[in-house]
TIKE-82198 format. One line per 8 residues: number of its first residue (from 1); their letters; for each residue x, y, z of N, C-alpha, C. Coordinates in nm, 3 decimals, decimal comma. Atoms other than C-alpha are relative to their C-alpha. Layout:
N
NUM) A) X Y Z X Y Z X Y Z  ...
***
This chain:
251
1) MEDRTDDV) -0,022 -0,010 -0,150 5,212 9,952 1,397 -0,025 -0,142 0,064  0,006 0,135 -0,080 5,277 9,661 1,629 -0,120 -0,006 0,090  0,126 0,019 -0,089 4,966 9,526 1,804 0,045 -0,028 0,136  -0,033 0,016 -0,139 4,990 9,574 2,175 -0,105 -0,047 0,077  0,117 0,038 -0,087 4,668 9,410 2,273 0,026 -0,091 0,115  -0,041 0,076 -0,105 4,838 9,163 2,495 0,026 0,084 0,137  -0,049 -0,077 -0,121 4,954 9,445 2,726 -0,119 0,068 0,057  0,132 -0,062 -0,062 4,580 9,570 2,789 -0,057 -0,088 0,082
9) APATDNSL) 0,071 0,080 -0,088 4,411 9,444 3,082 -0,137 -0,055 -0,042  0,128 0,049 0,047 4,113 9,214 3,017 -0,119 0,075 0,039  0,121 -0,071 -0,044 3,761 9,363 3,032 -0,050 -0,074 0,115  0,053 0,049 -0,118 3,570 9,314 3,355 -0,099 -0,121 -0,021  0,094 0,113 0,019 3,304 9,089 3,195 0,064 -0,112 -0,084  -0,082 0,089 0,073 3,568 8,877 3,031 0,029 -0,115 0,098  -0,027 0,098 -0,105 3,547 8,633 3,334 -0,021 -0,138 -0,065  -0,009 0,144 0,053 3,604 8,258 3,254 -0,133 -0,060 0,040
17) SAFWDTFT) 0,128 0,064 -0,053 3,288 8,171 3,461 -0,109 0,049 -0,072  0,132 -0,060 0,071 3,059 8,397 3,260 -0,056 -0,101 -0,073  0,067 0,107 0,091 3,006 8,115 3,006 -0,094 -0,084 0,068  0,086 0,101 -0,068 2,875 7,861 3,237 -0,107 0,074 0,094  0,090 -0,081 -0,088 2,703 8,135 3,467 -0,120 0,033 -0,072  0,104 -0,031 0,071 2,475 8,223 3,180 -0,044 -0,099 -0,090  0,039 0,114 0,084 2,437 7,882 3,016 -0,135 -0,050 0,035  0,135 0,022 -0,008 2,089 7,769 2,954 -0,022 -0,124 -0,073
25) PEKHTLLH) 0,025 0,102 0,087 1,918 7,468 2,795 -0,012 0,039 -0,135  0,012 -0,045 0,156 1,841 7,676 2,482 0,146 0,019 -0,044  -0,130 -0,009 0,046 2,215 7,757 2,462 0,065 -0,147 -0,021  -0,048 0,142 0,019 2,297 7,377 2,483 -0,054 -0,047 -0,132  0,066 0,032 0,139 2,046 7,319 2,186 0,080 0,081 -0,119  -0,073 -0,097 0,097 2,224 7,611 1,996 0,132 -0,064 -0,026  -0,134 0,029 0,018 2,559 7,484 2,068 0,022 -0,142 -0,066  0,013 0,132 0,065 2,470 7,127 1,962 -0,024 0,025 -0,154
33) QIYSEVVH) 0,022 -0,038 0,133 2,342 7,281 1,631 0,130 0,030 -0,075  -0,124 -0,074 0,051 2,666 7,478 1,586 0,111 -0,129 -0,037  -0,091 0,113 -0,012 2,874 7,177 1,665 -0,011 -0,104 -0,123  0,034 0,097 0,100 2,700 6,951 1,419 0,045 0,057 -0,134  -0,047 -0,045 0,116 2,815 7,179 1,140 0,157 0,026 0,000  -0,133 -0,039 0,007 3,158 7,300 1,245 0,092 -0,131 -0,002  -0,081 0,109 -0,012 3,285 6,949 1,310 0,041 -0,060 -0,143  -0,028 0,040 0,134 3,277 6,889 0,931 0,088 0,097 -0,076
41) WHPNFYIL) -0,078 -0,094 0,067 3,472 7,194 0,849 0,153 -0,028 -0,001  -0,158 0,003 0,015 3,847 7,212 0,743 0,059 0,114 0,099  -0,058 -0,104 -0,083 4,017 7,387 1,030 0,117 0,085 -0,062  -0,115 -0,099 0,048 4,229 7,691 0,948 0,017 0,096 0,107  -0,001 -0,076 -0,128 4,332 7,830 1,286 0,121 0,093 -0,003  -0,127 -0,075 -0,055 4,564 8,110 1,415 0,096 -0,098 0,072  -0,081 0,063 -0,081 4,883 7,987 1,551 0,034 0,098 0,119  0,000 -0,092 -0,112 4,873 8,154 1,897 0,154 -0,026 0,067
49) GKNKTGHK) -0,127 0,009 -0,073 5,206 8,225 2,070 0,010 -0,007 0,154  -0,018 0,017 -0,145 5,330 8,182 2,419 -0,007 0,126 0,065  0,006 -0,116 -0,052 5,190 8,514 2,521 -0,135 -0,001 0,083  0,121 -0,012 -0,075 4,883 8,640 2,734 -0,125 -0,048 -0,080  0,122 0,042 0,081 4,637 8,576 2,450 -0,004 -0,154 -0,014  -0,009 0,146 0,006 4,767 8,217 2,411 -0,033 -0,081 0,123  0,027 0,059 -0,125 4,755 8,145 2,770 -0,142 0,017 0,065  0,140 -0,024 -0,032 4,402 8,304 2,800 -0,083 -0,093 -0,074
57) FVEALDHL) 0,083 0,095 0,058 4,278 8,076 2,544 0,007 -0,136 0,054  -0,013 0,134 -0,063 4,414 7,757 2,709 -0,062 0,012 0,133  0,074 -0,021 -0,147 4,274 7,883 3,046 -0,157 -0,013 -0,038  0,128 -0,002 0,023 3,941 7,920 2,877 -0,058 -0,139 -0,043  0,040 0,137 0,027 3,943 7,562 2,717 -0,001 -0,078 0,132  -0,005 0,081 -0,132 4,055 7,431 3,076 -0,130 0,023 0,075  0,125 -0,034 -0,064 3,760 7,614 3,227 -0,107 -0,064 -0,046  0,119 0,077 0,070 3,509 7,447 2,977 -0,010 -0,135 0,063
65) LNPVAENT) 0,011 0,142 -0,070 3,598 7,109 3,138 -0,008 -0,015 0,135  0,019 0,005 -0,157 3,546 7,198 3,497 -0,128 -0,077 0,021  0,116 0,078 -0,030 3,187 7,070 3,477 0,021 -0,153 0,003  -0,032 0,142 0,011 3,327 6,729 3,375 0,072 -0,047 0,122  -0,088 0,033 -0,116 3,590 6,729 3,654 -0,070 -0,005 0,126  0,071 -0,025 -0,132 3,340 6,841 3,923 -0,135 -0,066 -0,008  0,129 0,065 0,006 3,039 6,650 3,778 -0,119 0,085 0,032  0,103 -0,095 -0,024 2,822 6,951 3,779 -0,112 -0,014 -0,104
73) KNCKSALL) 0,112 0,007 0,080 2,503 7,029 3,599 0,024 0,006 -0,140  -0,023 -0,027 0,134 2,658 7,135 3,276 0,116 -0,104 -0,062  -0,106 0,095 0,035 2,897 6,832 3,251 -0,030 -0,065 -0,138  0,060 0,039 0,130 2,684 6,707 2,939 0,035 0,085 -0,112  -0,022 -0,119 0,101 2,752 7,034 2,760 0,140 0,021 -0,015  -0,145 -0,065 -0,003 3,129 7,070 2,852 0,073 -0,046 -0,113  -0,072 0,027 0,106 3,285 6,859 2,594 -0,033 0,061 -0,135  0,056 -0,073 0,114 3,048 6,993 2,330 0,057 0,144 -0,023
81) AFFTMPHL) -0,042 -0,150 0,017 3,162 7,353 2,411 0,162 -0,005 -0,020  -0,150 0,002 0,023 3,543 7,237 2,428 0,022 -0,040 -0,140  -0,033 0,032 0,139 3,530 7,089 2,085 -0,059 0,111 -0,105  0,050 -0,102 0,073 3,339 7,375 1,946 0,075 0,133 0,003  -0,072 -0,130 -0,027 3,527 7,682 2,085 0,110 0,016 -0,095  -0,113 -0,050 0,103 3,845 7,658 1,860 -0,056 0,022 -0,142  0,054 -0,022 0,121 3,634 7,647 1,554 -0,057 0,151 -0,016  0,065 -0,151 0,022 3,471 7,989 1,650 0,089 0,103 0,057
89) VLPISKDS) -0,102 -0,116 -0,058 3,764 8,162 1,825 0,118 0,003 -0,092  -0,125 -0,002 0,057 4,056 8,063 1,625 0,020 0,011 -0,170  -0,006 -0,021 0,160 3,959 8,102 1,232 0,090 0,106 -0,045  -0,088 -0,105 0,062 4,213 8,295 1,036 -0,068 0,097 -0,075  0,069 -0,081 0,100 4,060 8,608 0,901 0,086 0,096 -0,081  -0,111 -0,075 0,082 4,376 8,790 0,770 0,123 -0,040 0,033  -0,133 0,045 -0,008 4,741 8,766 0,750 0,031 0,034 0,141  -0,038 -0,022 -0,141 4,851 8,725 1,113 0,137 0,047 0,031
97) RDGSNNKT) -0,127 -0,055 -0,004 5,195 8,858 1,050 0,004 0,137 0,057  -0,003 -0,141 -0,043 5,090 9,210 1,143 -0,044 -0,003 0,160  0,042 -0,004 -0,139 4,999 9,087 1,503 -0,138 0,026 0,036  0,144 -0,033 -0,022 4,627 9,145 1,464 -0,067 -0,133 0,058  0,054 0,118 -0,051 4,567 8,775 1,554 -0,038 0,009 0,150  0,018 -0,022 -0,136 4,596 8,865 1,922 -0,131 0,089 0,024  0,120 -0,075 -0,013 4,342 9,135 1,894 -0,129 -0,054 -0,029  0,114 0,054 0,044 4,100 8,934 1,707 -0,046 -0,127 0,094
105) TNRRLLQW) 0,020 0,103 -0,106 4,130 8,635 1,940 -0,046 0,037 0,128  0,048 -0,048 -0,132 4,087 8,836 2,250 -0,151 0,055 -0,015  0,129 -0,051 0,032 3,772 8,989 2,086 -0,108 -0,122 -0,007  0,089 0,124 0,021 3,625 8,639 2,001 -0,006 -0,068 0,135  0,011 0,056 -0,135 3,706 8,525 2,357 -0,098 0,065 0,077  0,096 -0,079 -0,061 3,514 8,791 2,489 -0,141 -0,027 -0,028  0,135 0,041 0,062 3,223 8,720 2,272 -0,052 -0,141 0,051  0,028 0,127 -0,035 3,248 8,352 2,359 -0,044 0,006 0,159
113) NQGQLIEL) 0,026 0,003 -0,153 3,250 8,420 2,752 -0,137 0,071 0,018  0,120 -0,088 -0,017 2,952 8,649 2,693 -0,117 -0,085 -0,069  0,110 0,088 0,041 2,752 8,352 2,517 -0,047 0,059 -0,151  0,037 -0,057 0,125 2,746 8,531 2,171 0,035 -0,110 -0,104  -0,033 0,117 0,082 2,752 8,195 1,985 -0,047 0,023 -0,140  0,054 -0,009 0,127 2,530 8,302 1,693 0,096 0,094 -0,084  -0,072 -0,103 0,081 2,754 8,605 1,602 0,132 -0,073 -0,036  -0,116 0,075 0,039 3,065 8,387 1,625 -0,012 -0,101 -0,104
121) FAEAKALQ) 0,026 0,099 0,100 2,922 8,112 1,417 -0,007 0,061 -0,127  0,020 -0,079 0,120 2,812 8,361 1,149 0,138 0,050 -0,049  -0,143 -0,038 0,029 3,174 8,495 1,148 0,080 -0,110 -0,070  -0,075 0,115 0,034 3,337 8,159 1,135 -0,054 -0,058 -0,131  0,042 0,059 0,119 3,117 8,032 0,866 0,013 0,079 -0,114  -0,035 -0,086 0,109 3,174 8,324 0,638 0,149 -0,018 -0,046  -0,148 0,027 0,032 3,554 8,267 0,675 0,017 -0,146 -0,058  -0,008 0,133 0,062 3,497 7,891 0,602 -0,035 -0,002 -0,142
129) CRKSKPHT) 0,051 -0,010 0,141 3,306 7,978 0,285 0,096 0,055 -0,083  -0,093 -0,085 0,077 3,567 8,210 0,173 0,143 -0,093 -0,018  -0,111 0,080 0,014 3,842 7,927 0,202 0,024 -0,041 -0,148  -0,033 0,029 0,141 4,013 7,869 -0,137 -0,024 -0,158 -0,015  0,034 0,140 0,027 3,894 7,543 -0,301 0,141 -0,071 -0,033  -0,128 0,072 0,027 4,176 7,255 -0,319 -0,009 -0,004 -0,158  -0,006 0,010 0,127 4,328 7,238 -0,674 -0,043 -0,153 -0,041  0,032 0,154 0,051 4,194 6,930 -0,879 0,121 -0,049 -0,078
137) KKTNEIKN) -0,138 0,049 0,097 4,530 6,909 -1,078 0,062 -0,119 0,088  -0,069 0,115 -0,067 4,697 6,589 -0,986 0,149 0,050 0,040  -0,125 -0,047 -0,049 4,993 6,655 -0,759 0,112 -0,113 -0,004  -0,095 0,095 0,002 5,323 6,482 -0,727 -0,018 -0,101 0,111  0,052 0,091 -0,098 5,221 6,172 -0,546 0,130 -0,050 0,071  -0,097 0,051 -0,078 5,573 6,048 -0,458 0,048 0,111 0,099  -0,024 -0,100 -0,077 5,641 6,391 -0,309 -0,092 -0,012 0,138  0,101 -0,004 -0,109 5,313 6,377 -0,097 0,023 -0,137 0,083
145) FNSFMSKG) -0,024 0,120 -0,068 5,389 6,013 -0,012 0,123 0,013 0,104  -0,117 -0,021 -0,091 5,738 6,098 0,139 -0,034 0,099 0,098  0,033 -0,112 -0,110 5,591 6,398 0,319 -0,080 -0,061 0,098  0,092 0,064 -0,103 5,310 6,184 0,490 0,092 -0,099 0,073  -0,083 0,108 -0,073 5,572 5,907 0,582 0,092 0,075 0,095  -0,099 -0,060 -0,091 5,814 6,161 0,733 -0,076 0,060 0,111  0,076 -0,054 -0,106 5,534 6,309 0,936 -0,061 -0,121 0,096  0,073 0,131 -0,070 5,408 5,942 1,066 -0,139 -0,002 -0,047
153) KISNAIRL) 0,134 0,019 0,029 5,096 5,981 0,873 -0,012 -0,117 -0,097  -0,012 0,134 0,067 5,105 5,624 0,754 -0,130 -0,022 -0,085  0,118 0,022 0,056 4,729 5,599 0,674 -0,018 0,091 -0,136  0,025 -0,091 0,116 4,726 5,900 0,448 0,108 -0,030 -0,114  -0,099 0,044 0,114 5,047 5,771 0,268 -0,060 -0,123 -0,074  0,060 0,120 0,073 4,877 5,441 0,201 -0,126 0,027 -0,077  0,117 -0,046 0,068 4,571 5,612 0,088 0,030 0,057 -0,149  -0,038 -0,057 0,128 4,760 5,785 -0,200 0,022 -0,113 -0,093
161) LSDKSSGG) -0,033 0,105 0,078 4,864 5,437 -0,324 -0,148 -0,064 -0,071  0,129 0,057 0,040 4,482 5,347 -0,369 -0,052 0,080 -0,118  0,068 -0,070 0,098 4,308 5,438 -0,690 -0,143 0,047 0,032  0,132 -0,045 -0,048 3,981 5,478 -0,492 0,001 0,097 0,103  -0,012 -0,074 -0,117 4,109 5,724 -0,254 -0,079 0,125 -0,017  0,082 -0,119 0,040 3,900 6,002 -0,422 -0,153 -0,025 0,007  0,147 0,024 0,014 3,569 5,822 -0,393 -0,082 0,050 0,099  0,081 -0,074 -0,110 3,451 5,969 -0,076 -0,085 -0,103 0,065
169) VLPLNQKI) 0,088 0,081 -0,075 3,187 5,845 0,149 -0,137 -0,024 -0,050  0,127 0,015 0,074 2,883 5,675 0,019 -0,118 0,041 0,090  0,144 -0,033 -0,090 2,526 5,814 0,133 -0,055 -0,125 0,030  0,055 0,126 -0,044 2,355 5,558 0,338 -0,118 -0,043 -0,072  0,126 0,035 0,100 2,051 5,570 0,109 0,039 -0,045 -0,133  -0,034 0,013 0,119 2,254 5,515 -0,198 -0,024 -0,180 -0,024  0,022 0,166 0,025 2,162 5,151 -0,355 0,126 -0,042 -0,074  -0,095 0,082 0,060 2,425 4,904 -0,438 -0,066 -0,128 -0,040
177) GPKTVLEI) 0,096 0,104 0,036 2,227 4,655 -0,641 -0,135 0,015 0,055  0,125 -0,019 -0,035 1,903 4,590 -0,478 -0,007 0,053 0,144  0,018 -0,053 -0,130 1,999 4,706 -0,135 0,079 0,124 0,015  -0,052 -0,117 -0,027 2,096 5,025 0,023 0,136 -0,011 0,076  -0,107 0,012 -0,071 2,422 5,113 0,179 -0,017 -0,035 0,153  0,055 0,023 -0,125 2,260 5,120 0,528 -0,022 -0,155 0,029  0,063 0,143 -0,014 2,106 4,761 0,479 0,127 -0,082 -0,014  -0,127 0,078 0,001 2,448 4,623 0,375 0,086 0,002 0,112
185) LKEKHPEP) -0,068 -0,015 -0,126 2,614 4,766 0,684 -0,059 -0,074 0,108  0,076 0,081 -0,106 2,342 4,619 0,905 0,019 -0,145 -0,010  -0,027 0,148 0,025 2,400 4,279 0,745 0,147 -0,041 0,055  -0,136 0,028 -0,044 2,781 4,307 0,825 0,016 0,013 0,153  -0,020 -0,022 -0,138 2,719 4,404 1,187 -0,040 -0,137 0,073  0,023 0,130 -0,090 2,727 4,087 1,425 -0,129 0,024 0,090  0,116 0,002 -0,085 2,414 4,002 1,614 0,054 0,016 0,161  -0,045 -0,027 -0,139 2,442 4,101 1,988 -0,012 -0,132 0,081
193) LAADPHWK) -0,015 0,122 -0,083 2,536 3,812 2,230 0,000 0,044 0,147  0,013 -0,003 -0,141 2,489 3,787 2,605 0,160 -0,020 0,040  -0,128 0,000 -0,050 2,827 3,837 2,793 0,025 -0,141 0,073  -0,030 0,133 -0,065 3,002 3,511 2,885 0,044 0,030 0,149  -0,032 -0,041 -0,158 3,020 3,502 3,283 0,152 -0,011 0,020  -0,142 0,006 -0,020 3,386 3,392 3,250 0,080 0,115 -0,044  -0,070 -0,116 0,036 3,481 3,709 3,081 -0,003 0,111 0,116  0,000 -0,114 -0,112 3,382 3,928 3,393 0,090 -0,019 0,095
201) IRNFDESL) -0,109 0,002 -0,108 3,632 4,005 3,652 -0,080 0,007 0,143  0,073 -0,012 -0,117 3,476 3,916 3,982 0,082 0,060 0,117  -0,082 -0,070 -0,108 3,771 4,024 4,205 0,052 0,114 -0,038  -0,050 -0,115 0,052 3,837 4,376 4,175 0,151 0,007 0,021  -0,143 0,006 -0,017 4,187 4,315 4,313 0,085 -0,044 -0,119  -0,068 0,064 0,118 4,281 4,091 4,017 -0,022 0,082 -0,123  0,019 -0,058 0,124 4,164 4,351 3,763 0,099 0,109 -0,033  -0,114 -0,084 0,027 4,464 4,569 3,810 0,127 -0,074 0,020
209) PYHPTIFE) -0,132 0,086 -0,010 4,786 4,372 3,717 0,122 0,076 0,043  -0,111 -0,068 -0,018 4,994 4,673 3,769 -0,009 0,070 0,140  -0,017 -0,068 -0,128 5,105 4,825 4,101 -0,043 0,155 -0,001  0,040 -0,137 -0,004 4,948 5,173 4,165 0,090 0,099 -0,008  -0,128 -0,106 -0,010 5,286 5,340 4,232 0,039 0,027 -0,134  -0,045 -0,039 0,122 5,366 5,329 3,865 -0,056 0,120 -0,070  0,077 -0,116 0,054 5,097 5,573 3,793 0,055 0,145 0,049  -0,031 -0,113 -0,062 5,266 5,832 4,015 0,109 0,076 -0,094
217) KINAQTIR) -0,080 -0,062 0,104 5,507 5,898 3,717 -0,066 0,076 -0,095  0,073 -0,071 0,101 5,237 6,043 3,518 -0,040 0,140 0,055  0,039 -0,141 -0,051 5,221 6,416 3,556 -0,019 0,093 -0,138  0,034 -0,081 0,112 5,157 6,721 3,340 0,103 -0,003 -0,116  -0,110 0,002 0,093 5,496 6,691 3,159 -0,009 -0,124 -0,091  0,015 0,130 0,058 5,445 6,327 3,063 -0,115 0,003 -0,104  0,118 -0,006 0,084 5,099 6,393 2,936 0,022 0,101 -0,117  -0,025 -0,090 0,116 5,219 6,689 2,729 0,094 -0,072 -0,099
225) KAAFKTHG) -0,091 0,053 0,074 5,504 6,477 2,579 -0,075 -0,118 -0,098  0,073 0,102 0,077 5,251 6,188 2,487 -0,085 0,074 -0,104  0,088 -0,071 0,090 5,014 6,451 2,333 0,073 0,056 -0,136  -0,075 -0,055 0,120 5,278 6,591 2,096 0,056 -0,118 -0,084  -0,016 0,114 0,086 5,329 6,233 1,967 -0,116 -0,059 -0,068  0,124 0,062 0,079 4,985 6,184 1,843 -0,001 0,043 -0,123  0,009 -0,026 0,142 4,912 6,173 1,477 -0,146 -0,057 -0,041  0,133 0,054 0,051 4,607 6,120 1,266 -0,105 0,109 -0,034
233) SHGPSGTD) 0,097 -0,093 0,034 4,283 6,284 1,158 -0,085 0,029 0,126  0,082 -0,052 -0,114 4,021 6,439 1,372 -0,098 -0,115 0,046  0,107 0,088 -0,056 3,780 6,251 1,605 -0,125 0,103 0,003  0,119 -0,086 -0,021 3,474 6,423 1,750 0,023 0,146 0,020  -0,039 -0,147 0,000 3,654 6,750 1,791 -0,002 0,071 -0,133  -0,011 -0,060 0,146 3,678 6,814 1,420 0,134 0,077 -0,013  -0,141 -0,069 0,012 4,042 6,918 1,486 0,108 -0,110 -0,009  -0,099 0,115 0,005 4,325 6,673 1,377 0,114 0,039 0,100
241) ADEWRRVF) -0,120 -0,019 -0,091 4,652 6,616 1,567 0,083 0,119 -0,017  -0,096 -0,120 0,041 4,850 6,887 1,384 -0,055 0,127 0,075  0,059 -0,123 -0,062 4,604 7,158 1,514 0,009 -0,014 0,141  0,004 0,009 -0,153 4,595 7,016 1,865 0,137 0,035 0,047  -0,124 -0,038 -0,058 4,969 7,034 1,890 0,031 0,123 -0,015  -0,015 -0,142 0,004 4,961 7,393 1,791 -0,053 0,057 0,134  0,062 -0,045 -0,128 4,744 7,433 2,102 0,088 -0,039 0,106  -0,073 0,049 -0,107 4,955 7,233 2,325 0,143 0,072 0,007
249) NII) -0,115 -0,061 0,005 5,257 7,425 2,215 0,010 0,138 0,080  0,022 -0,120 -0,079 5,133 7,728 2,411 0,023 -0,030 0,142  -0,015 0,044 -0,127 5,132 7,537 2,732 0,141 -0,023 0,055
***
């Protein structure tokens, strides 16, 4: 049977403001703990369509950034919530071809707005643990190289050519000779220096070499086009460019 969840009116307690209205310092601590773990996960998200569910998800993301734009008391938690929400709301739980992704996403959005972070995290973690492990069998490197190049992922393509690509990240306390990795990194870091007075811009008018009128061309459409051209791995959000383009596609 076709899922008709999008035609159902949202629950009265599914207000976008509910998340911040009930936000407390304790929830900030919990949110930080959850973020510290999900940021290392491999995202496996639903692909939302341009329907009510998709727009509701984007509106929820937009609302999370309001404290930053308005510089209110929750501004320090806003980005944390913005980066964490996709990992808790969008994980794939079953084959989405039956239309159940709309129902599942709506249910998770309701839980998110109600502040049920522990329940959402438990569900997302269970799904992450059930993800199939990558095969260790050597794949066709030429095919992967061409695939990365065609997608503009130059760094990934170059990494395939390196024999050390599977080495991973060294633990900071691991010893290389008589020194640990952390000690070696500190030695490579330059000593701090005082800023040269000549580098400082004294006249504010001279700090903007471009006429302000050129920025009038920057609107929602130009920002959307620029966002679709981004490539690369994830930053602090834990979500790479491919996953973010899926979200932008809803707008």
